[in-house]
C-alpha positions, 0 to 999 in steps of 0.5 A: 527488163532487159537489164534485169534479165541480164543481171539474173543470168549466171556467168556459168549458164552458157558453160552449163548449156554447152556441157549439157549439149555435148553430153546429149550429142555424145549419148545420142551418138553412142546409142546410134553407133551401138545400134548400127554395130548390132545391126551390122553383126546380125546381117550375116544371119537370116531371120530363120537363123535368129528364130531358131537361135531363140528357140535354142536359147529359151530351151537351153540357156534362159534358165541361167541367163534369163529370157531376156539374156539380162542375167540371173543369180545363176548366170551373167548377162549376155547383153553385148557379149557378141556372137564370138563369145557364144561361138567360143563358149558353146562351140568348145562345150563349156556352155551349157555348164554341167555344174557350177564350179570355179570355171567352165570345163571344156567338154564335147559340144552339145550343139552342132555347128549350125546350132552354135551359129544360130545361137550366136546370131540370136545373142548378137541381137541383144547388143553390139559385141565381138563378132565371129572372126573373118577367115583372113585372120585365121589363115596361118599361112599369112601369119608371122610366127616370130612376131606371134611368139613375141606377142604371146610371150608378152601377154599370154605365157605367164598363164598359159606357159611359154609352150602353150601347155596351160597352168594352174591359177588360184582358187581352183582355176586354171589356164587351159592348154592352147594346143590342138585348139581351132584357129577360130576359138583361139582368136575368139578367146583373145577377143572375148576374154573367157573365164579368167582371161583378160580381153585383148581387143583390137586396140591391145592386140591387132587382128594381124597380131592375133593371127600371128599368135595363132601361127606361133601356136600352130608352129608349136604343135608341129615342133618335135621334142628333141629331148625325148618325152615332152613331160607336158612342156612344163619345163624344169618343174616336171623335169626335176620331179621326173628325175627325182622320182625315177632317180630315187626309185633306181637308188632304192632298188639298187640298194635293195639289190645290193643288200639282198646279194650280201645276205 
């Protein structure tokens, strides 16, 4: 019988069992890690915060995102987006949206800071995701503006302009200005990739480099325009248009003046 069972055993049976064991172990580890991360993110929120956040979510967000935040045809799933995404979208007034469009427009926030925090805490319970950044990564006094310039020019300037003034994209979309944006919201935008922006997680841009980028942008805000008008900081395009328009108007005006004098 033993010889018969050995003959029936396929040579790849051991390998198949090892693969199944590894997949099972990896799956259990991923579930446990995700659960622990989600639990760690919600530890900073009290039970009352989450309860109030649930009420706000049901009243203001569930129509588009679903009661279970799994998404609907009108809005994407919020499972795993984390507290940072909610803090950015709601804190900048982009959510709730007033109307569907190519992208959410920034407007006056509908909720106060405490309500935004409660909403973020509630959404964080749906799954692990980026959390609201710690204060140490928002302190521009600790940042390196020169290194921030390198990181920004390499990763962000192609859309937001080298001066952070923003720029047009395709199909009615645009990269907004990053001037006069709070340190927290700049960091969260890099973390979560809102709208058409890619996600720059800590493996792409470290928390220290994110702080450097914020320092660079805050340095730009304080920089004067030695040439006079900033013209939107859009470079030669706006400058050329200004010269062409004003110069042409001066030439036409001068021509009309000369003609009227000779008559």
